[in-house]
C-alpha positions in Angstrom: -1.2 -1.5 15.2 -0.7 -1.0 11.5 -0.3 -3.7 9.0 0.9 -3.5 5.4 0.1 -6.3 3.1 1.7 -6.5 -0.4 0.4 -8.4 -3.4 0.5 -8.7 -7.1 4.1 -10.5 -7.4 4.8 -13.4 -9.6 6.7 -14.6 -12.5 6.9 -12.6 -15.8 8.9 -12.5 -18.7 11.6 -9.7 -19.6 9.4 -6.8 -21.0 6.3 -7.6 -19.2 4.4 -5.7 -16.7 3.1 -6.4 -13.1 1.3 -4.2 -10.7 2.0 -4.6 -6.9 -0.4 -3.4 -4.5 0.1 -2.3 -0.7 -2.9 -2.6 1.5 -2.8 -0.7 4.7 -4.9 -1.4 7.8 -5.6 2.5 8.0 -5.9 5.5 6.1 -2.7 6.0 3.9 -3.5 9.9 4.3 -2.0 9.4 7.8 1.3 8.4 6.6 3.7 11.5 5.7 5.5 9.1 3.4 5.2 5.9 1.5 7.2 3.8 -0.9 8.3 0.9 -2.2 11.7 -0.9 -1.7 13.4 -4.0 -3.1 15.9 -6.5 -2.1 17.8 -9.0 -3.5 19.4 -11.8 -1.3 23.0 -10.5 -0.2 22.3 -7.0 -1.3 21.0 -3.9 0.8 17.4 -3.0 0.4 17.0 -0.2 -1.7 14.4 2.4 -2.7 12.3 1.9 -5.7 9.9 4.6 -5.4 8.6 7.2 -2.7 5.7 9.4 -2.7 5.3 12.1 -0.2 1.7 14.1 -0.6 1.4 15.0 -4.3 5.1 14.3 -4.9 7.0 11.2 -6.5 10.4 10.1 -6.8 11.9 7.2 -8.5 15.2 5.1 -8.5 17.2 6.1 -11.8 17.2 2.2 -12.5 13.2 2.3 -12.8 12.5 6.0 -14.3 10.0 5.7 -17.1 9.1 2.3 -16.2 7.7 2.1 -12.9 4.9 4.1 -11.6 3.6 4.9 -8.1 -0.1 5.8 -7.2 -2.5 5.8 -4.7 -6.2 4.9 -3.8 -7.0 6.7 -0.5 -10.4 5.2 -0.4 -8.9 1.7 -0.7 -6.0 2.4 1.7 -3.8 1.0 -1.1 -0.7 2.1 -2.8 0.3 0.6 -6.1 3.5 0.1 -8.0 2.9 -0.5 -11.6 6.0 -2.3 -13.2 6.4 -1.9 -16.9 9.1 -3.1 -19.2 10.6 -5.5 -16.7 14.1 -6.4 -16.8 15.9 -9.5 -15.2 17.5 -6.8 -13.0 14.3 -6.1 -11.5 14.0 -9.3 -9.9 13.7 -9.1 -6.0 11.4 -9.1 -3.0 9.4 -5.9 -3.0 8.6 -4.3 0.4 5.9 -1.6 1.2 7.0 1.0 3.7 5.0 3.7 5.6 6.2 6.3 7.7 4.6 8.8 10.2 7.1 10.4 12.6 8.7 8.6 14.6 7.3 5.4 13.3 7.9 3.2 10.5 6.4 0.0 9.1 7.1 -2.4 6.6 5.1 -5.1 5.0 6.2 -8.8 4.4 7.2 -8.1 0.6 6.2 -9.9 -2.5 8.4 -11.7 -4.8 9.0 -10.7 -8.3 10.8 -12.7 -10.6 11.7 -11.6 -14.3 13.0 -14.4 -16.3 12.3 -16.0 -19.6 
């Protein structure tokens, strides 16, 4: 069994910052890919940021504002979100994959509003 637990979401004003955490129940080094996704009601879940080994990728909409990082000792992946915009409002999900398996967390709500 693998569990992913997201935390750190909340309400923030435009221009503010949040740091999301994804705590895994086993070593995150065992996953080939980890990432953050977000979903707005009525819309498809979209990729926000992905990390593979030492490489990272970001959606164009968040480049320069979001940063994904890892703390292997804590089995935790982070998403630092700066300069938040109302368009960033969504439920954010942590994802981990190691072929052929994939796992999702329950999500954490981020609301950006004045």
